[in-house]
C-alpha positions in Angstrom: -7.0 0.1 182.5 -6.9 3.5 181.0 -3.6 5.2 180.5 -3.6 8.9 179.9 -0.7 11.0 178.7 -0.9 14.7 177.9 1.7 16.4 175.8 2.7 20.0 175.3 2.8 21.0 171.7 5.3 23.7 170.9 9.0 22.6 171.3 7.8 19.3 172.6 6.0 17.6 169.8 6.7 20.2 167.1 9.7 22.6 166.4 8.0 26.0 166.9 11.3 27.9 166.8 12.3 26.7 163.3 8.7 27.2 162.0 8.6 30.7 163.5 11.8 31.7 161.8 10.7 30.3 158.4 7.2 31.9 158.7 8.6 35.3 159.6 11.1 35.2 156.7 8.3 34.3 154.3 5.9 36.9 155.6 8.4 39.7 155.4 9.2 38.7 151.8 5.6 38.5 150.9 4.7 41.8 152.4 8.1 43.5 151.5 8.6 44.4 155.1 11.7 46.2 156.4 14.6 44.5 158.3 13.3 46.4 161.3 9.9 44.8 161.0 11.5 41.4 160.6 13.5 41.9 163.9 10.4 43.2 165.6 8.4 40.1 164.7 11.1 37.7 165.8 11.3 39.5 169.2 7.6 40.0 169.8 6.5 36.5 168.7 9.4 34.6 170.4 7.1 33.2 173.2 3.6 33.4 171.7 1.6 35.1 168.9 -1.9 36.5 168.7 -3.7 38.7 166.2 -3.0 41.6 168.6 0.7 41.3 167.8 -0.2 42.0 164.1 -2.3 45.0 165.0 0.7 46.4 166.8 2.9 45.5 163.8 0.5 47.3 161.5 0.5 50.4 163.7 4.2 50.4 164.4 5.3 50.2 160.8 2.3 51.9 159.1 1.3 48.9 157.0 -1.8 49.0 154.8 -2.8 45.4 155.3 -5.3 44.7 158.0 -4.3 42.9 161.2 -6.7 40.1 160.3 -5.1 39.5 156.9 -1.5 39.6 158.4 -2.5 37.2 161.1 -4.2 34.8 158.7 -1.1 34.8 156.4 1.1 34.1 159.5 -1.2 31.2 160.6 -1.0 29.7 157.1 2.7 30.1 156.9 3.2 28.4 160.3 1.0 25.5 159.2 3.1 25.2 156.0 6.5 25.3 157.8 5.9 23.5 161.1 7.1 19.9 161.4 6.7 16.9 163.6 9.5 14.4 163.1 8.6 11.0 161.7 10.0 9.2 164.8 7.8 11.3 167.0 4.7 10.5 165.0 5.7 6.8 165.0 6.1 6.9 168.8 2.7 8.3 169.3 1.2 5.7 167.0 2.9 3.0 169.1 1.5 4.5 172.3 -2.0 4.4 170.8 -1.5 0.8 169.8 -0.4 0.0 173.3 -3.7 1.4 174.6 -2.7 4.9 175.7 -5.1 7.8 175.6 -3.2 10.8 174.1 -4.1 14.4 174.7 -2.6 17.8 173.9 -2.6 20.7 176.4 -1.1 23.8 174.9 -0.8 27.5 175.4 -1.4 29.6 172.3 -4.1 31.0 170.0 -6.7 28.4 169.0 -6.6 28.8 165.3 -2.8 28.6 165.0 -2.5 25.6 167.3 -5.2 23.7 165.5 -3.5 24.5 162.2 -0.3 23.0 163.5 -2.0 19.8 164.7 -3.7 19.4 161.3 -0.7 20.2 159.2 1.6 17.8 161.0 -0.7 14.9 161.2 -0.9 15.0 165.0 -4.6 15.6 164.9 -5.1 12.0 163.7 -3.0 10.6 166.5 -4.5 12.3 169.6 -7.8 11.8 171.3 -8.4 15.4 172.4 -6.8 18.8 172.7 -7.2 21.9 175.0 -5.8 25.2 173.7 -5.4 28.2 176.1 -6.5 30.7 173.6 -10.0 29.2 173.4 -10.6 29.8 177.1 -8.4 32.8 178.0 -6.6 30.7 180.6 -3.0 29.3 180.3 -1.0 26.5 181.8 -0.4 25.9 184.6 -4.1 26.6 185.2 -5.7 23.3 186.3 -8.8 23.9 184.2 -6.8 23.5 181.0 -5.6 20.1 182.1 -9.1 19.1 183.1 -10.5 20.1 179.8 -7.8 18.2 177.9 -8.6 15.0 179.9 -12.4 15.6 179.4 -11.9 15.9 175.6 -10.0 12.6 175.7 -13.0 11.0 177.4 -11.2 10.4 180.7 -10.8 12.1 184.1 -7.7 13.5 185.8 -8.9 11.6 188.9 -7.7 8.4 187.2 -4.1 9.8 187.0 -1.8 9.9 184.1 1.3 11.7 182.7 2.3 15.1 181.5 5.2 15.6 179.1 6.6 19.1 178.2 9.5 21.5 178.1 8.2 24.3 180.2 9.0 23.7 183.9 6.3 25.9 185.4 3.6 25.4 182.9 4.0 21.8 182.0 5.7 20.2 185.0 4.3 22.5 187.7 0.8 22.3 186.1 1.1 18.6 185.7 1.9 18.2 189.4 -1.1 20.3 190.4 -3.3 18.1 188.1 -2.1 15.0 190.0 -0.1 13.7 187.0 3.3 12.2 186.8 5.7 14.3 184.8 8.4 14.1 182.2 10.5 17.2 181.5 12.3 17.9 178.3 15.4 19.7 179.6 16.5 22.9 178.0 15.5 26.0 180.0 16.8 26.6 183.5 14.9 24.8 186.2 13.2 27.4 188.5 13.8 27.4 192.3 11.1 25.9 194.4 9.4 23.8 191.8 9.0 20.1 192.6 11.2 17.9 190.5 9.8 16.1 187.5 9.5 12.3 187.8 11.8 11.9 184.8 14.1 14.3 182.8 14.9 13.5 179.1 16.6 15.2 176.2 14.0 14.4 173.5 10.3 13.6 173.4 11.1 10.2 171.9 12.9 9.4 175.2 9.7 10.3 177.1 7.6 8.0 174.8 10.0 5.2 175.5 9.5 5.6 179.2 5.8 5.5 178.8 5.9 2.4 176.6 7.9 0.7 179.3 5.4 1.8 182.0 3.5 -1.2 183.3 1.2 0.3 185.9 
């Protein structure tokens, strides 16, 4: 019997906030940007980042570098600084060994999300990934979940699980996709959203639940 689990990427499997801080620090040092530009980047990139942000950075602070060059340097720095904890990688390997199909469904620009997957070793542990930036749709859009399952070689019709930290995008989207859900608590839970099936403090707790699942 197939067992599918879809994971969010940022702040679920990897620590985006720490990587973002380190990458911005390195970029500002490399480009000798002002403290104002440093603050601007941390504010504007807090939730997501695209090349358009760097076009606005260039215009706002009168930089000579092209938006494409600034974006590529940021992507490379994020790949160099992002981490996935060894116990998380080990947990995913145990899921695979137990017969689980593992997918990633993530919002974000395609090039930067793939760079994170490759840099952390996650790309070798998952069966497929769907990135919102490739399709111009974002979680909780059902199509992103359908694509992730398809790229894993399975169908949402067979059920599965969704694990993530974003209540509306991950848990709400997971419910709409017919999946059971595990929420990594942190942000406030919005009114009116159906409860997650499980609530945990760390993704390794979610992996433990899945390993104990005997459907």
